N, C-alpha and C positions, 0 to 999 in steps of 0.2 A: 505492499499498499504505500500511498506517498504521502510525504509532511505535509501536516497541515499548519495553518498560521497560528501561531503560540499566542497563549491567552496570557495576560499580566500574572495571572495565579496558577499557573500550570509551572510543570517542569516535565522534561524529557528525559526517560531514563529506563533502566531495566528492570524488569519485575522479576522478582524472587519470590516465587511461591512455596508455603509452608505446607505441610503434611495436611493441615485442618483447611487447606481451602483459602484461607484468607494470605495477606503475602504483603509486599513493603516494594515500591518503586526507589530505584535509588537514583537521585536524580543525576544528570551528567554534570551540571551546573556547578555543582556544590559537595556532591558526595553525599548529603545526607539521606535518608530514609524518609520516605512517608507511607504511613500506615495503611495497608486498601483492607477492608472486611470482605468477607467471602461474596457478598452479595452485590458489590462496588466493584467487582472483576472484569464485566464487561465481556467475560469470555475468555481474556487473555491466558496464555498458556505460559509457564515458566521457563523465562528467558526472554519472553517478548519485549523488544521494544516500545515503549507504551508513553501517553501524554496522559497526565494524571490533575484535576483541578485538585487542588491544594485549600483543604477547611484553616479557617484561623485556629491556632493552637491554643490550647488552654492555659493557662502559668505551669512550668512543670509537667505538662503533656508531651508526648510526642505527636509529632503534626501526623494528620490524618488526611487521607483524600479519597475522590473517586477516578478512576480510570474513564477517561471521556473517547480517546482513540487509540487504536491499535494501527503503530506509525509501521512496526516489522516485524511478522512473524519467524523467528529465528528457529522455532522448532519445526522442521520439514519429516522427519523421520521418527518414529516410535519404537523401541522393543520391548514387546511385551509378551503375554500368555493367552490362547485362545479360548476363549471360552463360547464353545457353541451350541445352538439351540436348534430346534427343529428347520425354521426357516428364516434364521438369522444369526450373528455371531458378534460377540464385541474382542475385543483385544483387552487386558488389564495391562496397563503401561507398568515396565518393572521400577520406573522412578516414580516414586509415591509423590513427588511434588506436581507431577503431572496431574491433576486433581480429575482428570474425568477420563472415565474408558471410551475407547475408541470404537464407534460403530463401524461395522464392517455390513457395506450392502451385499445383497445378494450379486455372485457373479463376482465378488473382488477378493473372495477368500483364496481362491486357486485352491490346491489340495492341502492345504493347511486342516490339520487335524486338531481336535478339541486338546487341549494340555498343552499342544505344542510351542515352543518361542517363536516367536517370526518377528520380521521388522514389516512396519509398516509407513506407508508414504500418506500422509495426510492429503486427502483431497477438499475439503470443506473442514474449516475451524469451527465451524458451527457459531457462537455467539449470543448475543442476545436473541431469547426467545428460540433457542435451539438446545436440548438437553446435551447432545454429546458430538463431539467433531465426526468424520467421518474419513475413513482409509480405506486402503487399498493394500494387502499382502504383495510384497514384494520378494520376500526373502523368507523359506522356513529353515530355522538355524538343528531344528530336530528337540526331542524331549528332553526337559530340566534334567534327568538323571542318565544321560547318556555324555560319554566321555568329553570333556572341553566344550560343550554348550553353554555352562555358566560362564565361562572366561568368555568365551566367544560372544558371549548375547551382551557382558558388559562394555566389550570393544567395538560392537556395533550401537550402543547406545551410544557413544561418545562420538559417533562417525566416524571411527578410524578404521582405515579402508584395509581390508583384507586383502584380497588380489590384484596383483596389479593389471592395468587395463592390457590388451592384448598387444596395442600398438607399440605401448612399452617395453612388452615383455619382447616383442619382435626387434624393436629398436636395440635392444640390449644385446640381441644374439650375434648381433653385426660385429661385436667388441671381440676381440679375439681371446682367448684362455690363456693364452701365452705374449710374454713379450717378445716385441719383433724390434729387429736392428736399428729401424727407421724410429722405435719409441726412447731409445739410448745414445743414439750417434753424439747428440749435444749434452749430454748430462754428465755431471762430475761422479767418476766413479768410484763409489766407497764400498766395492763387493771386498774388498781384501781387509776392510777395518771387522773385528769381530764384534756384531751387534744381535742382541736377544731382544725377544719379546715377553713380557711376562703378564700374563692375564690369568682370568680364573679358568679353571679347568674345562669349562663348556663353553668359552667362548670361541666363536669362532668369525668373527669379522674384527680382524686384529690390524688396529690403525695405527699403532705407536710401535717403534722399537726405539732402543737408545743402545750408545756405546761408550764408553770412557777410558780416557787414558791419563797418565799422569807423568809430565816431565820439568823439570827446572823450576819448582814451584809452582806449577800452572795446572789446573786442570783443564782437559778439553772433554764437554761434554757433550756428543751428539745427539740430538732429538728426532729420529727421523720418521715423517709421519704419509701414509700411504696419498700418494696424487691423484685422489680421487678427479681431479677437475682434468686430467689428461682424458678422462673417458666420457666425463658428464660437461658438455660443453655449455655453453650460453645457446639457446634457442633451440635447445635437441628436447625431445618430448622426456626424455631420462629429467633434465633437469627441470622441466616443469612440475613433474610428479613428484621430486626431490622437495621441490618449495612448497607445494600444498601439503605434503605428509610433515613436513620442517623437523622430523626427529622419527627416531627408530624408539617404538615402544616394548618393553620389557614386562611380559605378562606372566609372569614363573614359567608355567609350561610350555611358551613361545615367543618367538621375537618377531614383532609386527616391524620389517626395515622398511627405512629410507630411500635404500635402492636395492632391485631386484637382485638376488641370492646368487648371480654371476657374475654381479661384481661384489657385494657386501662378502661374500664368503670365497669370492672366486679371484678375480684380476688385482682386487684392490686389496685382498687380505694380505698381511703382510707374513705368508706363511712358510715355515720351515724349507731352507735348503732352494729356494725359487729365485729367481732376480725378479723384481719389483721396482717401479716406479716410484720415488719419493720424493717428498720436499722438506729437505733437513735444514734445520738449525743448529749449527756448530757454534758453541758457546766455548770461550774461555773464562775460566773463572779461578780469580786468585787462591792462595793457601787457605784464606778465611773462607770463602765460598762465594766472593762476590763476582759477578760477573762484568768481566774487563774489555770483553770484546763479543763479537759474535759475527757469523755471516749467515745467508739465506740461500741456498742450494738448492736448481733443481738436481735429482740424483738419481743413482740405480744400487742398490742393494741386494744383500743376500743373507738373510737372517740365518746364523750362525745356529742357535739353540731357539726353540718354542717352549718358553720357562711358564711356570705356574707360580700363583700366591705363594700355597704350601709349600713347594718344592725350595723355593729359594728363602721362604723364611727357615726350613729346616737347615739350609745353607749357612745362613747370615746371623741368624737370632742364638740366642744362648744355647739352643737345642743342640747345635752342630753334628748333626746327622751325618755321621762317618759315611756312610751306604751313598744316601745322597753328594756327597762332598766329592767322592771317588768317582761317581758318575760322571760330575761335570767338572771334573779338577782342572779344566782347561780355561774356566771362566771361574772359580771359586776366589782367585786375585782381584777380577774387577768385580766381583757381587761384591767382598769386602769392601774394596774401596768405594763402591756406589752406596754404601749405608755410610760411611765416613762422612762423603760428600752430602748426602741425605740430612744427614743430622747437624750437618753445617748451613745445609740451608734451613732447616727447621729453627736454630738458633735464631738465623738472622731475621726470619719473619717472624719470629716470638720477640724481637727485640723491636721490631717496628711496629708491634701491637695488635698482628692477627690474631682473629678468635677462632678458639677451637673448642665448640660446646662437646663432639663426641658423643652426642646419642646414639645408641644401638639402632645399625638399621635390621629389618629381616630378614631370616634367611627360611625361605618356607620350601620344605622336601616333599613332591608327591610321588606317589606311588604309579604303576604303570596304568591302573584304571582314572589318574587324575586325582585321588584323594590324598589329604594333607595329613602326613603320616609322623611329620617332625617340626615343629617351628622352634627358631633358637635366634640369638644376636649374630647378626654377619661380623665374621671375625677380621677384625681391621686392625693387622699385622705390622710389621715392619716391613718388609715386602710390599703391601699395598703402598704405605707411606712413603717407600722410595721411591716409587713411579708419580704418584701425587704430587711431590714434591718438584721432581723432573720437568711434569707437566706444568706446574704451575708459573718456574720460571721460565719457560720457555713462553708461556701466554703472557707472561709478565715483559719478557725482553721485544718480544713481535709489536706487541697494542706499542711500547713506549717508540720502536722503531719507527712507525708507520704514523703516530702522532707527529713525530716532528718534522717529518717528510710533509705533513699535512695533503697527504693523499684521502679520500674519502672512502669510510672505514666502519666496520660495525664494533663495538666494544661490548664488554660485559660490565655492566654497571650495576653498582649494589650500595643505593643511596643512605646515607646516615638516618640514625631514626627520626622521629619529630619530634620537637623538644616537647610538647605536652606529654609524652610517652615516656621520657623519659625522666622527666618531672617528678611521675607517677609513679616510676620503679624506683626515682629516689628517696620519694618520700616513704615507700612499702619497705625498702631496705633500711632505713633509717630506724625503722622497729626492731631492728637484729643486730643494730651497732655497727653497718656498714656505711660505707658511699660512694659515691662518684659525683666526680668534678663534672661542671657542665658551664661551659661561659658563655653567657647570653643564651641559652637553651641548645649549644653546639657542644656536641661531644667528641673528643677521639678515640679512636679503637683501641687506644692503649688502656683506658678507661675501665673499659669494659674488658678487656682480657687482667688487666691487675684484679678487679671485682672477684672474676673467675680463677684468678689465682690464690685469693685470701680468703674466698669461703669454702679452698679445697679443705675435704674432710671432716666439714663441719655438719651438725644438724641439718641444717639450712639451706646444704649445697644444693640439693636437686630440687629445690623449692624456689631459689632464687635464680639457678640456671633457665629454669623453665621460663619464670617469668622476663628474664633477659631476653630470651630466644624470643617470646613472643612480642617485645618490644621494637624488634627488628622489622625492617624493608624487607620486601622480596627482592632478588637477582632479576635482570632484565635486559634485552640487546638493544643500544643505542647507537645512534650514530656520532655522539659525542663523548669525548673520554672523562667520564662525570667522576673516575673512581671507582674503587671496589671498597666499600667499608670494613666488611666482614676479613678480607685477606690485609687488611689498611695497604691496601696497593694504588698507588696512583694514575698507573694505567693496566687495564687487564684486559684481554680477550679471549676467544674461544678459538683456538688453532690448530688442537691435538687429536680431534675426534670426527673427519670429514664423513667417514662411513655413515656416520648416525646421528649427525647435528647441522642442521643446513648453514647455520650462520661459519662453522669453520671452512665450510664448501667455498662462499661465497669470498672468503679472506683469502683463500688458496688462490681463487682465482684474479681476486687483484694483484696480491703478492707477484704472481707470474707475469703478467702484462708489465708490471712494474717493472722487472729483471729483466723484461724483456726490451726494454724503453718504450712502450704502446700506451703509458699512460698519458696520450695527449691532452687536451683542452676537451675536447669532443666525448671521448671514454671519461674523463673527470664530470662532466656535465651529465652524463648518462648515470652513473653511481651514483651523484647527487640526489638524481632523480629516483631511483629506483631503491637505494638502502633502507629512508625509513619506514617505507611497507614493510620489505623484508623484515626487518627489523621486530616492528610490532608484530606482523604475523609468526615471526618465529616466537617470541612470546608467548603468543596466544597457545600455539602450536605447544609449547612447552609445558603449559598449564594444564591441557588437555590431556595428555600425556602422564605427566604426575596423577591426576586427578584419577583417571583408568587406573592407572598400576595401585595407586590408595586402595581404590574401592574392589580388585580384585583379591587383593592383601585382605581387606578387611572381611571378602568371602570366605577367604579360606583359612580364614583364623576361628570365624564362626563354625565352620564345618569343623573343624579340627577340635574344636570344643566339645562339639555333639557329645563325640566320646568321651568326654571328661566330666559330665557333669556331676555335680555332688563331690569332687575334689579338691582340696584344699590346697592352695598357694600363697606365697606372701609377695605382696608388690607394693607402688610407689602411689600415693596419690597424685594423679597429675592434672588434674580438673577437676574445681567445685562450681557449680552452678545451687539456683533454687530449685532443682527438682533431684539434683542426687550428685554424687560425688564420682568421678573417674579412676579407675586404678590401673596403674601398668604394669603388668606382672614380668619376672625379670626374664623370661622368655619372649617378649617386646608385645604381646599379645595385650589389649587394652577392653577392658568391660565399665559397667556403670553399676554403682549400688543407689537404688533409688532409697531417696529419704522416707517415702511413707514404707518400706520394707527394712528401716530401720528401727526394728521393734523394742528397742531396749528405752527409747526416749522420743520426746517430741522434738524432731532438730529443725533449725532455724538458717537460714544463709544470709553468712557478715560478708556481703563483697567487698567490703574497703580490707578486711585481712585475708581472703581467700580461703575462708574455712567454715564449716557449719559447727552448731554448738547446742546440744542439747539444753531444752528448758528447765527442767530438772535437776539434772546431774553435773550440769555444767561442762560436759566431756567435749571434747572440739577435736574435729577431723580437718588437718591443716593440707593444703599445698605440698606436697614431697614429703609427709609422714609416711611411713610402712606401716602397713597393716596386713593382718592375717584376714584370707577372705574363702568363700566356697564359690564354686561354678553351680550358677542357679538355673541359668536357662541360655541357649542359642538359637539365633535365628537366622535361616539363609535366605529368607525375604528382606527381611531388614538389614541385614550383615551386622548384626548388635549381638553384644555378650552382657547378660547379667550377671552382676554376684553381690553376695551378701556378706556380711561380715561374719567370721568364723568366732560366734561368740563363746565357745568351748575352748579353743586355742586361747582366746583373750583371757579368760578365765583362770587355766593353766599359769601363763606369763605373770 
């Protein structure tokens, strides 16, 4: 629908619908929320761009409004379950925020059966005077209990594409499976340099390799990145598809790649013992680990060893696994040197004020039928940190280089926290005897780092760490070098993963044009025109991928806990609300204890102190406190887990 003329007392914004049918319009102008009653939604669906007429807010009350016009419907497809009657059918949306079932007219159901998961294309949004939107089944995913259908349903609900279009696959098949002489004739030959990749056991898209030597007090660190732009060229169908996907999406049992497997797992992947085209950043670092010089070259490499984090950790950590060290005897000295350099880089970043919250990520293991059999924290060992440090220094070096060349570029930006959020954090932590310095509302990352260091080992550590993390903004892609607050880095970009992130790919293209002297005024104007949209779109697609990955994790954690109902665990209170307290277990699974089910007292929420308090006993449960719980229930439909306090265990203590 076209835009309507704005009224004085209206706002244009995004409609966020709640499960109860009511919702909020987040206004584009000021980011403020306008409360919309269910009867005043005018048939708008979650995510729609709408115009809302705003009522005068009463003192202390939230602004309310009425949706008067739907500017643009954003939901064009819905994933749900078929409920089939004799002469009609409905699809019940998986997304509970879509408050209406989708009516499927006769002849629009296809071969879909009752109880199957399907994808529906909306053909009529209904609106005022109509009870339900209408749709047409365009894809049948299968029955919910069939292997992989649950994860596929989530991917489809976020609009994440599964298969590549035929034309894209056809174009990918024109790319050779092996390097040809013409590919490497003008490249710097680095095949004689000992080079390794270090990745997870299951990784197949290997886009970074490293090499390291030391002579006369100077390290030579080579970070060699797959030259994807050599194959994915501007104007190609592969490039267009990569732009629209933005990133690879990792959904536990599958990867939805940004590029077809012929590229991502084949010619672009830096596989062992084969020649590969790369874009190499070769850095000179002094004995303390500071970068003193660098060059970027188009190269050809041949990886000597495809290493895993587990294997490298056995070699360089305190484990010192002799069997592993004998197996890779030729590179043990280099690996130990890499650990030493990485630790120097960690020290430099810490001195600059880089923030490391180090909350554990989840590793979910599925059996052959797709059923979760284990959930545990992802092991972040010295091997993973080595690669992290080498990628970080490369990204910083590249970003600073191109900033000073004043060439159009895509940067990775992490803004400083809002002054109001820091003020609130400062007031709260003062209750625990801690403080952060903020001049005129501005804060340096060193202050956050210092706070996290001071609270280390304190009872309030988890509480304050979580609140500090919540005060941070999210990182995004921009065309201006606005710095990365969390990394305490003035210049930062994403250069090291072009197989799975489009911003890295476009950066490679820019660098190569510049290396070949082709970055003339026409190309500069071209990039100035296209990069803002690419940066914005990449940020949105990254958020989409993160949300889908989070939903899949929630689903599989709920499924895992269905087999552990009634069992006892210990966890940390990770959130406190007026309706309950959230607890995250040591295995990273989070669930909620509802206040109404805390039977030992009548509990109320103290918003200012992030706790709930018993009316009669005065007992308090605060953010960051450890508690014993029993798994009460789990739901695959809502992807939620409910706990109850383990009163027996608490009495024993």
